[in-house]
C-alpha positions as CSV (number, residue, x, y, z in Angstrom):
1,X,0.0,0.0,0.1
2,X,1.3,3.6,-0.9
3,X,2.2,5.9,2.1
4,X,0.7,8.8,0.1
5,X,-2.5,9.4,-1.3
6,X,-3.3,9.1,-5.3
7,X,-3.4,13.0,-5.6
8,X,-0.3,13.3,-3.7
9,X,1.3,10.5,-5.7
10,X,0.2,11.9,-9.0
11,X,1.4,15.5,-8.4
12,X,5.0,13.9,-7.2
13,X,5.1,11.8,-10.4
14,X,4.3,14.8,-12.5
15,X,7.3,16.7,-11.3
16,X,9.7,14.0,-12.9
17,X,11.2,15.8,-15.7
18,X,12.0,14.2,-19.1
19,X,14.6,16.5,-20.2
20,X,16.7,19.1,-18.6
21,X,17.5,16.5,-15.8
22,X,20.5,17.0,-13.3
23,X,22.4,13.6,-15.1
24,X,21.8,15.3,-18.5
25,X,22.7,18.8,-17.2
26,X,26.1,17.4,-16.1
27,X,26.7,15.6,-19.2
28,X,26.1,18.7,-21.4
29,X,28.4,20.6,-18.9
30,X,31.2,18.7,-19.2
31,X,30.7,17.9,-23.2
32,X,30.5,22.0,-23.8
33,X,33.7,22.0,-21.5
34,X,35.7,19.8,-23.7
35,X,34.7,22.1,-26.6
36,X,32.2,19.7,-27.9
37,X,28.9,21.4,-29.4
38,X,25.6,19.9,-29.9
39,X,21.9,20.1,-30.2
40,X,19.3,19.3,-27.9
41,X,16.3,16.9,-28.1
42,X,16.2,16.9,-31.8
43,X,12.1,16.3,-32.6
44,X,13.2,15.0,-36.0
45,X,15.6,12.1,-34.8
46,X,13.9,9.0,-33.5
47,X,13.6,9.1,-29.5
48,X,14.5,12.9,-29.3
49,X,18.1,12.3,-28.2
50,X,19.3,14.2,-25.3
51,X,22.4,15.5,-27.1
52,X,22.9,15.7,-30.8
53,X,26.6,16.2,-32.2
54,X,26.0,16.7,-35.9
55,X,29.8,17.0,-36.7
56,X,30.2,13.4,-35.1
57,X,26.8,11.9,-36.7
58,X,26.6,11.0,-32.7
59,X,23.6,11.2,-30.6
60,X,23.6,10.9,-26.8
61,X,20.9,9.6,-24.6
62,X,21.1,10.2,-20.7
63,X,19.2,7.5,-19.4
64,X,17.7,7.3,-15.7
65,X,18.6,4.1,-14.2
66,X,15.2,3.4,-12.7
67,X,13.2,4.2,-15.9
68,X,15.7,2.6,-18.3
69,X,16.6,-0.4,-16.1
70,X,20.1,-0.1,-15.8
71,X,21.9,-3.0,-14.0
72,X,22.8,-1.0,-10.8
73,X,21.3,-0.3,-7.5
74,X,19.0,2.6,-8.7
75,X,16.8,0.2,-10.6
76,X,15.1,-1.7,-8.1
77,X,11.4,-2.4,-9.0
78,X,8.8,-1.1,-6.8
79,X,6.9,-3.6,-4.4
80,X,3.4,-2.3,-5.1
81,X,1.5,-3.0,-8.3
82,X,4.5,-5.1,-9.7
83,X,2.6,-5.9,-13.1
84,X,2.0,-2.3,-13.7
85,X,5.8,-1.3,-13.2
86,X,7.2,-4.3,-14.9
87,X,4.9,-3.6,-18.0
88,X,6.1,0.1,-17.9
89,X,9.7,-0.8,-17.7
90,X,9.4,-3.3,-20.6
91,X,7.8,-0.9,-22.6
92,X,10.5,1.8,-21.9
93,X,13.5,-0.9,-22.8
94,X,11.6,-1.7,-25.6
95,X,11.5,1.6,-27.1
96,X,15.0,2.4,-26.5
97,X,15.9,-0.8,-28.5
98,X,13.5,0.3,-31.4
99,X,14.8,4.1,-31.2
100,X,18.7,2.9,-31.2
101,X,18.0,0.7,-34.0
102,X,16.2,3.2,-36.0
103,X,19.1,5.7,-35.5
104,X,21.8,3.2,-36.3
105,X,20.0,2.6,-39.6
106,X,20.4,5.9,-40.5
107,X,23.7,6.3,-39.9
108,X,24.0,7.5,-36.3
109,X,26.3,6.4,-33.5
110,X,24.2,5.8,-30.4
111,X,25.8,6.5,-26.9
112,X,24.1,5.9,-23.6
113,X,25.3,7.5,-20.2
114,X,23.5,6.2,-17.4
115,X,22.6,8.2,-14.5
116,X,24.8,6.5,-12.1
117,X,27.9,7.3,-14.5
118,X,27.5,10.9,-14.2
119,X,28.4,10.9,-10.3
120,X,31.9,10.4,-11.5
121,X,33.0,13.3,-13.5
122,X,36.4,12.3,-14.2
123,X,35.5,9.0,-15.2
124,X,32.8,10.4,-17.5
125,X,34.9,13.1,-19.0
126,X,37.8,10.1,-19.9
127,X,34.8,8.2,-21.7
128,X,33.6,11.4,-23.6
129,X,37.2,12.0,-24.9
130,X,37.5,8.4,-26.2
131,X,34.2,8.3,-27.9
132,X,34.9,11.7,-29.6
133,X,38.9,10.8,-30.1
134,X,39.5,14.3,-27.9
135,X,43.4,14.5,-26.7
136,X,44.0,15.4,-23.1
């Protein structure tokens, strides 16, 4: 049983943002600091990638571990309404795979950055430098 009313839960859930999240802003800030220039949430691309690097024909999705089911401690499944959550998570993962395939078919390189990876800035910077072949 939920510890808050359905109205309170609805209000809480509606406050969860789909873009401009803290992890996304962290990746954007780091990429910009490395001299990488990008566009945000291009509607003409499948899945509206969080960052689009046209020069490198690369897109980056910054995924929340909970919503996109990363294999880390942040992806616990709620104990209530388990069937609902499993269906929701399943559809998110399937949509992610579909969007990845569509982008790759169009010649885009697809990178996923997980929410839990944004906590270690130096590791994330090394990863971005490597992905975009930037010197140190």
